[in-house]
N, C-alpha and C positions, 0 to 999 in steps of 0.2 A: 446488503448485509455484511457487517465487518467480519473479516476472517480472523479467527483466533490464532495466535502465535503460540506454539507449544513450548514447554520448558526446554525440550531438546533443541529446538531452533535457537532459542535465546542462549543456551549453553554453548552451542556450536559457534554462534557469532562471537561470544565472549572469548572462547578458546582461540578462534581465528584472529581476533583482535590482539590477544597476548602474543601470538606467534608473529603477527605482522609488526607490532611495535618492537619486539625483542629481536626479530630476525632469526629466531631459533625454532627448530622443529621439536616440540616437546615429545613427540612420538618416538624420537630417537632414544629417549631415556629408557633403559632396561631395568631400572630399579635395583641396581647393584649395591647401592648404599655407600659408595666411596665418597660421595660429596658430603654425606652426613658425618662420616667418620673424620673427614678433613676439616670440618667447619669449626673455626675457633670461637664462634658465637653459640655453639651448641647448648651451653648451659643457660643461655639467655633467651632462647627462642621457644615458641609454643609448639612448633612442628618442624621436623627436620626438612632440609631441602628436598630429600627424597620423597617425603610425604607431600610436600607442596607440588612437586612434579606430578605425582600420581593424581592429586586432586585436580590439577589442570587437565591432565589427560582424560579424566572422567567428566570434565566440565562442571565441577563442583564449586562454582564461584561463591555461593553462599557460605560454604564451609571455610573459605579463605577470608571472608569478611572480618572475622574477629581474631585472626591470627596476627601475631606481631612479627612473624618471620620476615616478610618483605621489608618491613620498616627497620628491623634490627640488623639486617644483613650489612656487613661491613664492606662488601664489595672488594674483599681482599684477593679474590681470584684463586684461592687455594683449591676450591672445588673444580675450577676450570683446568688447572694444572693436572689434577689427578683424575679427571673424568675420562673414562675409557672411550666415550663416544664424542668427546670434544664439545660438549654442550656448555655454553657460556651462561651459567646460572645467575650471576649477578645481573646480566641483561634481562633475564626472565623476571627477577625480583624487581628490577627497575620498571619493567613493563607493568607488573602488578601494581606498583605504587602509582605509576602514571595513569592507569585506568581509573583508580580511585580519585586522584587529584583532578583529572579531566571531568569526572562526574561531580566535581566540587565537594568532595568529602576530604576535608583536611584532617591530618593525623594529630596536629598540634594547633591550638588556638593561641597565637602570640599574645593576645590581650589578657589571657589567663595566667601568663607567666608572672611570678612575683619578682619585684625589683631585687630582692636579696638573692634570688636564684640566678639572676643574669649578671649581676654587677661584676663578678670576677671572671666571667667567661670571656675568652678571646673573641673579638668581634668577628673574625673570619669564621670561627666555629659557629657562631650564632647565625650568620648569613648562610653558611653552608647547610646548617640544620634546617633553617626555615625554607630554603630552596627544596630540600628533600621532603619535608613534611607538610608543606602548604601549597595550595594552588595559586 
């Protein structure tokens, strides 16, 4: 008789995976909001870094699925500099991206890009972007 795996077990595994890949303990975040106040991408993201950390702490992988925050994060490290707990949020955002990419969920499909969109882009920016957004 197959044993059912509960949602709690799946969420615990996902959270441990994020912490393992990032090397960060998400439970250290005390939700002070300093990271959100420091984020230069705040106007372009769906959820603040603070909210992302709370969703990870509560194992809400599904809630993060449709947020653009991990993909838009500029990895500028402003949040790291100001974090009172020393949490490296860009590493957490990278871990979120990597879990999606490792599950073969690309954020961008290169074949869908129009030639007029890419003709003037620097090649290094294209390569860098494709490395970040595709598996």
